[in-house]
N, C-alpha and C positions, 0 to 999 in steps of 0.2 A: 754306308760304303760308297755310295754314289757321290755324296758330297765330298768325301775324301779324294776320290778319283778325279773329280772336277775342280780340285784345288779351291774348295769353298770353306775349308777349315784351317784355322791358324792356331798352332800350339806354341805357347810361350811359357817360360819359366822365370819366376821372380822370387827371390828370397827362399828358394828351395821348394816353392809350390808351383804346380803346373796349372795352367788355365787354358780353356778352349773357347775360341771365338769363331763366329760364323761370318764369313766373307761373302757379301752379296754383290753380284755384278749387275750392270745396268740392264742386261738382257738375260733371260733365262735360257735353259738348255735347248728350247725350240726356236730361239732367236727373237721371241716377243719381248718388247720392252716392259720391264717390271713396273708396277704401280707403286705408289708410296705406301709405306707401312703405316697401319693405324697407330695413332699416338696413344700411349698409356693413360695420359692425363688430358682431358678435353677442357680447354678454356674457352667458354662461349660456344654457341649463343647462350644467352642468359634468360632466366625466368621472366624478367621484365618484358623481353621481346615477345614471349608467349602470351603475356597478359595483354600487350598491345594488339596482338593478332586477334585475340578473342574479342576485344573491345571493337575493333574495326569490323569484325564479321557479325557479331551479335548485338553490338551497340552498348554493351555493358561489360566493362572489364572485371566486374566482381561476379560475373555469372559462374566462374569457376576459379578457385584459388590455386595459385602456383602451377599454371599449365605449362607444359614443356613446349619450347619453341619449335616450329616446323623445321627450321634449319638444323637443329640438333638431330631429330629423328631422320631427316634426309641424309645427313652425313653417315649415320649407321647403315641406312638402307643401301647406300652406294657401295658398301662392301659385299653386297650380294649380287651375283651375276644376273642381270635382267634377262639374259637369253634363257635362263631356266624358268622364266615366267613364275616367279615365286609367289606363294601365298603368305602374306604377313599376318600373323596372329597377335593381337593385343588383348590380353585377358583382363586388363584394367584400362578400359578405353578412355575414361576421364572425359576430356573435352573434345576428343576425336582428332588429336594431333596426328596420330599414325595414319589415319585415312587421308588427311590433308596432305601429308608428306608423300604418300603413295601416289595420289592423284597428281600432285605437282611434278614428281619425277616422270610419271608416264607422259604428261603433257610436254615435258622438256625433251625426252629422248625417244618417245614413241613406244615405250615399254608396255608390257602387258602384265604388270604386277597386279595382284589382287589382295584384298584385305578382309579379315574377319575381326570385328570388334565385339567385345563382350563387356557388358556393364550392368549394374543394378540401378534401381531408382534412387537408392540412398535415402529413402524416406525414413523419417524418425517420428517419435511420438510428438515432438514439437512441430514437425512439418510433415504430416501424413500424406499430403498431396504432392510432395516433391518427386520429380521424375527427371533425374539428371540425364538419363539415357535419351529420353524423348526430347526434352526441352533445351538441352545443351549439345550433346554429342551428335544426335541425328540431325538436329537443326543446323549445326555447323557444317556437317558433311553435305547436306542438301544445298546450302548457300554457296559452298566452295564449288560444287558441281555447276550450279546454275549462274553463279556470279552474284556479287553484292556491291552496292554503291557504284563506283566507277571501275571496279575490278571485274574483268571478264571471267566467266566460268571456266573451269579447267576441263569440263566434260567428264564423261563416265556415268556410272549409275550404281545404285546400291539398293538392297532390300532391308526393310526394318522388320525384324521378327521378334515375337515375344514368346517366352517359355511359360507354360502354365504351371502354377504351383500345385503340388500334390501334398496333401496333408500326411504327415508321418504315419498316422494311424491307419491310413488307407493303402500304404505300400504293401506289396505282396512279397513274402519271403520266397525266394526262388534261387535255385542252384545256378552257378555261373554257366554251366554247360547247357542249361535249359532256357537261357535268355533268348537265344536265337529262335527256339521253338515258340516262345511267347510272341515274338515279333511276327513269326509266320502265321500264328493263329489270329493276330490282330489284323494282318493284311491279307488274309485269305490264302495262305500258302503261295504268295506271289514271289517270295524270295527263295533263292537256292538253299538247299539243305546245308547246315553246318555239319561237317563230317569229322571234326577233330576228335570227337569222342562219342560213344554211344549214349543216347538219351531218348526219352519218351517221345514218340511221334503218334499222331492220330492213325488208328488202324493197326497198331502193332499187335494188339490182342483184343479179346472180347471185352475186357474191363476198361480198355483205354478210352473209348468214346465218352463214357460218363465222366471219367476223370478229367479228360481234356476239355469237355464242355464246362465243367466247374471252374477249371483253371482259366479258361478264356474269359468267363464271366468276371472272375476276380481281377484279371489283368485289365479288362475294359473298364471296370468300375473304378480302379485306381487311377486310370488316365482321364476319367470323366471330369 
């Protein structure tokens, strides 16, 4: 209704059919100048540019196949308001282009964007020692931060963390509502209680201590 009141809708009739179009003014209702609308089809930057970037940073353009160019990811990130200090999650980190783009934009506009990259080693039977995350992604991020060749570093920092693999046979079957209890037992009840539903806690009754001890042992063994 607001769009109609602000004269932002255009109704037209052709060959007996009505159509509605949206009319957008240079400035919005608050007087701010509108930014350009994102295009539905993006033409460039191209993959070759991403390959050239990897070659410049790591010295080997074949370290990662078909890497996305930093310019492409930067374009998408510019649609997110930097004032919100967003956290950018890339669950398929690949060569680390997302981190590179975040660091580049922060260096350009003083933003405080952060990133979380998730990757696997991509080791195979033929290449059991392969570690894409360590040897390509993390290495690229480190060099972008510190600088490489004649290219100055963008600044910033990051932490490289590894998740431990738990054998399926050692996983503990536990109800959803008891997950928080298990975390409390591992960390010595340093977390606040989860109160969404009733569940077993240490000291609830006389039988609890023995059961909780056994459960704590099982949880600790599964995480060992």
